[in-house]
N, C-alpha and C positions, 0 to 999 in steps of 0.2 A: 283350941290352943292348950287348954289344961290337959287334954288327952295326949297331945304331942309332948308336953312337958313330962307327964307321967312316963310315957314310953322312953324318952331319952334318959330320964333319971334311972329307970330300971336297967337300961343298957349299961349305964355308967357304973351301976352296982354289980355288973357282971351277971345279971339275971339271965338265965337261958332265954334265947330269942322266942321260943314257943310260949313260955310263961309270960314274958313281957308283952307279947302280942295279945295273949288271952286276957290278961288283967286289964290292959288298956281297952280292949273291946268290951269287956264287962262294964267298965266305967262309962264308956260312951253309950252303950245300950241303955243302962240305967238312967243316965243323964237325959237321954232323948225320950224316956218314957216307954220304951219298948220292953217286952217281956224277956226274962232271962231264958225262957224256953228256946229262944232263937239261938242261943249259944250252942247248946247240944245239937239242935236240929241242923245248924249250918256246919258244924264240925263234921257231922256224919255225912252231910251232902257234899262237903268239900272233898271227901275221900271216896265217895261212891262213884268212881269213874274207872271204866275198863282201861283207859289209856294210862292212868296213873299207876296201874299195876306194873308197868314197865320199870318204874323207878327202883323198887326193891330187887327186881330181877337183874337190872343192869348193875346195881351195886354188888350183888352176889356174883355175877359173872366176872366183874372186874377183880374182886377178891380171889376168885378161883384162878384167874389168869396169873395174878401176882404170886400166889402160893404154889401154883403148878409149874413154875419155872419158865413161863413164856417171856416175862419181862427181861430176865437176864440174858436170854438168847437173842432177843431183839437188840439189846444194848451191845452185845458182843458183835453182832452182825454190823451194826452202825459203825463201831470202832474199826472193824476190819476194812470197811469200804472207804471211809473218809479220814481215818486216823492219821494218814501219812501227809495230809495237807496242812498248811499253816492254820493253826487254830482247830486242827482236826478233832481233838478230844472234846472241846466245847461244842463244836458242830455236831459231833456224834451225840452229845447230850440233848441237843435240841431235836435232832431227828428221832432219837429214842422217845422223847416226850411226845412227839407228834404221833409215833406209832402207838404208844400206850394210850394216848388220848382217844384214839380210834377204837380202843378196846374197852376203856373204863367209863367214859362219860363224866369223869369227876376230876377236878383240879387237885384237891388234896391227895387223892389216890395216886395221881400221876407224879406229884412231887415225891411222895413216899417211895413209890416203886423205882423211879429212875434215880432219885437222890441217894438212896441207900447204896447204890453201886457207883454212880458217877461222881458224887462229891468227894469221897475218899480218893478216887482215881485222879481227879483234877488236882487235889492237894499234892499227891505223889508226883505229879508232873510239874510241880512248882508254880501252879496257878495260885493266886492268893485265895485265902479262905473267903474273903469278902466277895470276890468275883465268882467263885464256885457256887456258893449258896445263892447269890443273887441271880445267877443265870438259871439254875435249876428251878428256883422259885418262880421266875418269869416264864420259863418254858412250860412249867406245870400248869400255868393258867390256860393253856390251850385245851386242857381237859374239858372245859365247858363250852368251847367254841367249835372244835372239830367234832363232827358227829361220831357216835350217838351221844348227844349231850343231855344230861338229866335236866339242866336248867332250861335248855331250849324246849324240852318236852313239857316242862311246867308252863312256859310261856305259851306254847301252842294250845294247851288246855284252857288257859285264862283268856287268851285272845281269840279263841275259836278259829285257829289257823291250822292248816294241814301240817301235821308233824313231819310227814315225808318231805314236803316242800321246805320246811324249816331246816331239816337235817341236810338236805342237798345244798341249801343256801349257805350253810356254814363251811362248806368245803373250801371255796376260793379264799374267803377272808382268813380262815385258819391257816391255810398254806402260806398266804401272804405274810401274816404275822410271824410264822415260823421262819420264812426267808429273811425277814427284817432282823430277827434275833440272830440268825446265822451270819448275816453281814456284820452286825455289831460285834459278834464273837470273833470273827476274822480280823476286824480292824483292831480290836483290843489286843489280840494275840500278836498281831504284826507289830503294833506299837510297843508292846512289852518285850518283844524279841524272843518269843517262845519257839523252841525248836520242835518240829513235828516228829512223830514216831516214824520208824522205818516203814516203807511200803510193805504191806502184808502180801505174801505170795498168793497167786491166783488160787492155788489149792486150798489155802486157809480161808480166803474169802468165800469160795464155793462151799466149803464145809460149814462155815458159819451161816451162810444163807440157807443151806439145806436144813440145818438145825432149827432155824427160825421160821421155816416155811409154814408150819401149822399155825403159828401166831399171825403170820402175814395174811393168810387167806381168811382169817376170821372176819375182819371188817368187810371183805368182799362178799362173804356169805351173808352177813347180817345186813349191811347197808344195801347191797345189791338186791336182796330179797325185799327190802322195804321199797326201794326206788322203783322196782319193776312189778310191784303189786303181788309178789308171791305170798307175803304175809304182812300183818300190821306191825307197828312198832312194838306193841306188847308181845305179840307172838315172836317177833325177832329177838326180844330180850330172853324169852324162854328158850329159844333155839341156842342163843349164846351160852346159856347155862349148861345145856346138854353137851354142846360142843366143847366147852371149857373143861367139864368133868371128863369127857372122853379122852382128850389129849393129855390131861393131867394124870389120869389113872393108867392109860394104856399106851401112850406114846412117850411122854417124858418120864412117866412113872415117879413123879415127885409128890403126888397126892396119895394119901391113904385115909383110912377111916378116922384116925386120930386128928390128922390135919384138916379133914373135911369138917369134923365137928367144930374145931377152932374157927375155921373160916365162916361156917354157918352162924356161929354165935356172934362173931364180929360184924357180919353183914346184917343180922337181925337188929343189933343195937344201932348201927348206923342208919339203917332204913327206918327204924322206929322214930329216931330223932328227926329225920327229914319229913316223914309223914305227919308227925305232930306239929311241926312248923307249918306245913301246908294246911292242916285242919284249923289251926289258930288263925292263920292269915285269911282263911276263907270267911271267918266270922267278921274280921275287920273289913274285908272287901265288901261283904254284905251290908255292913253299917254305912260305909262310904256310898254305896249305891242307893240305898233307900233315902239317904239325906241329900242325894244328888250333888255330892261334893266334887266328883270328877268333872261334871258339866260346868259347875261354878268355876273351878280352877281353869278349865279350858277356855271359858269365855274371858276370864280375867287375864289369862296369859296372852290371848290373841289381842286383847285391847292394849296390853302392856308393850308387846313387841310384835307388831304386824309384819315386820321383815322376817321371812321364813328362815333365812340363814341365822339371824340373831336369835330367833326362838330355838332353833336346833342347838345352837351353842349353849344357850341357857339350860336346856334339857340335859345336854351332855355334862355340863358342870354339876347340875343337881345329882345326876346319877353317879358321877365320880365320887361326890361327897357321901351319898347314901352307901355306896360300895365300901367305904372305909369302915362303916359301922355294922353292916348287916350281911347275913348270909345271902348269896345270890338268889336262891329259890324264894326266900322270904321277900327280898327286895322286888323280885318280879311280881309276886302275888299282890304286893301293895301298890307298886308304882305303875305297873302296866295299865290297870284300869284308870289311873289318873292321866297318864300321858297319851294313851291310844286315841282318845277323842281329839286331842290337840293335833297330833301328827297326821291323823286321817283328814282333818280339816285342811291341812296344808298339802294334802295329796301324796303323803308318804306311804309307800306300800307297807302293810303291816308285817309282811315277812322281812322286808329290809329293816324295819324298825326293831324287829326281834333281834336281828344280828347286831344292830347298833347297841341295843340294851345289854345283850350278853357280853359283848366286847368291853363295854363300860364296866360291868360288874366283874369281869375277869381281871381288869386292871385294879379294881377295888380289893381283890384278894391279895394284892402285893403291897397295899398301903396300910400304914398304921392308922388307928390303934388296934383294929380288930381284923386285919387281913389274915384269913385263915392259913393261906400258904406260908406266911411268915413264920407262924408257930410250928407248922409241920417241918419246914426247912430247918428251923433252929433245932428241933428235936432230932431229925435225921442226921444233920450235919454236926451235932453236938457243939453248937456255936451259940454265943450270946445273941439275943434278939436284936440288939443294936447293930451288930455286925451284919446280920441279914438285911436289916432295913437300909443300911448304907450301901450294901451290895446291889439292892434292887433299883436304886435311884436312876442310874442311866437307862435301865431297861424300861422303867415306868415312862420316862421321857419319850423314848422312841415308840413305845406302844401307844402313847397318846397321839403322836403324829400319825401312826398307822390308823388309829381310830378315826381321826379327822378325814383321812383319805377314804376310808371305807364309808363314812357317813355321807360324804359329798360325791361318792362314785357309786350310785345305787346299783349299777350293772354288776358290780362284784358280788352282790347278794342275789340279784334277781335273774342273772343270765342263765345259770344252770337249771333252776326251777322252770323258767319259761321254755327253755330248750327241751326239757324232758316231758313237761306236762301240758304245754300249750299245743 
C-alpha cells in the first residue's frame, strides 16, 4: 500500500511515468529485502526482446509517413469521397484517422497528423470548436486499436500471445468503433443542420485516390506480410521504414535530408521515452511476480465476485480509471500480469482480453486528468484543455458502450484469428 501511495503521489507531482515506476520499484525491492542489482538486471531483460524492436521502427515509420505527405493525401481522398454527405467532413476525419492508425500504431501521432488538417477545416465549415477537437481526439484513439498497434505489441510480449493474432484481432473492433464514431458524427451534423459540401466530380475523386494510392497500400504490404507469414512484426516494421522513405523521397518528394534528420531526432526521443517506460515497468512486474501479488489478487477477486459478468465489469471499471492516469503501454505492463490469471480462470481468451484492455486504455487517452490525446488535440487545435474535455464527453460515452459490446461479444476479436490461423 505504501508503494501504491508513493506511485500515485509521484504521478500527481507530474513525475515522468518511467521515473515514477522506477522509484516505486526501488522502494518495493528494498522493502522486500531483495538486492538492488535486480533493478538493472530486469531493466535490461525487459528490453532484451527481438519483438520489442518493432516499437521504435513503427514510431519512425509513422513519423516518416506524416512528414512525407502521406497523411494529407489520405485526408484529401476521404474528403473527396464522403464530403458531400451530411456530416461528410467529420466522417472524413474519422475515416482519415482509421487510415492513419493503420500506418502509425500510435494514438497521439494520429491526433497530430489528422488534427493538424481536419480541425481547422471543421472550424471553417462552422462546426463548433468543441465538436471538432472532441471528434479528432476520439478518432485518434483508434491508433492503438487498429493494427499495427504499438500497445497491442507490448501486450503480446507480456502475455506471450501471438502478435500476428493480436493484430488481426484488432481489425473488426477498430472498424466497429470507427463506424460508431461515424454514426455519432452524422447524427450531430444532422441535428445541428450542417450543409454538406458539393459532390466532388468523379475526376477529382479519382485523382485524390491515385495520389493517396501509395499510402493506402502500405497497411496491405505490412499487415498482409505479417498475417501470411512473409515476415515477423519486427521485420514488418523495418519494411514500413524502407517503404515510407521510398515514397517520401521518390514518389511524393516531400522528404529530404534536412527533414529526415528532424524526423529521426523526433522519433528517437519518442522511442526512448517509450522504451524507458517499458524497462521501468519490467522491474515492477518482476517484483509483483516474485511476491505472487497477481495470484493473490486473482484469488481475492474470484472470491469477491464469482459472477463472470460482474467480474469483467469490475475489471473494465478499474482499467478505465487506470487509463485516466497512465500511458497505455505502462498500464499494459503493470495490469496485464494482474488481470490475466483472473480472466483465464474465467475462460476468457487472452487475445480477446488483449483487445478489451487496449480499447479500455484507448478511452483512457480521452479522459482527464492525464489523457494524452487531450493535450495533443489542445495543442494542435490551439484550444483550451477544458474545451477539448467537454468536446470528448459524448464520444467517451458511445465508446464505453462500444467497449461493452466488444467485451461481451468475443467473436468480434476471435473470429478473424481463428479463421486465418486455425
